[in-house]
C-alpha positions in Angstrom: -9.6 -16.5 5.2 -10.4 -14.5 8.9 -10.8 -11.0 7.3 -11.1 -11.6 3.6 -12.5 -7.7 2.7 -8.8 -6.5 4.3 -6.4 -6.1 1.5 -2.8 -5.1 2.3 -2.1 -4.0 -1.4 0.4 -1.5 -0.1 3.8 -1.9 -1.2 5.5 -1.9 1.1 3.2 -4.2 3.2 3.7 -8.1 2.3 0.6 -11.1 3.2 2.1 -14.6 4.4 0.3 -17.7 4.8 0.7 -19.3 7.9 4.1 -20.6 9.2 5.6 -18.8 6.0 8.4 -15.9 6.1 9.0 -12.9 3.2 11.2 -10.0 2.6 10.1 -6.7 1.9 13.1 -3.8 1.0 12.4 -0.4 2.6 14.4 2.2 1.5 15.1 5.6 4.0 16.0 8.7 3.1 17.0 9.7 6.8 17.7 8.2 10.1 16.1 7.3 12.9 14.4 5.2 14.7 11.2 4.1 13.1 7.9 1.4 14.0 6.1 -1.0 12.4 3.7 -3.2 12.5 0.7 -5.3 11.2 -2.8 -3.8 10.8 -5.0 -6.5 11.0 -6.6 -6.2 13.5 -5.6 -7.4 17.0 -2.1 -9.0 15.8 -1.4 -5.8 17.2 -1.5 -6.4 20.2 0.1 -10.4 19.6 3.0 -8.9 19.0 3.3 -8.5 15.9 4.9 -5.6 15.5 8.7 -4.0 16.9 11.2 -1.1 15.7 13.9 0.1 13.1 17.3 2.0 14.0 18.4 3.6 10.3 21.9 4.6 11.0 22.1 8.6 9.6 23.8 9.4 6.2 
């Protein structure tokens, strides 16, 4: 494991082995444009980030 000291224990995150998939359920209270990203060093630069568009209520 490359960064064993880096724990992802936030309820809005998930840690998976390479090649696996998972699910996170986010509940938004307002509409808008939001960004998400992997916080492991180098992963953002490798493309592990994206945008979420939430329609207003």
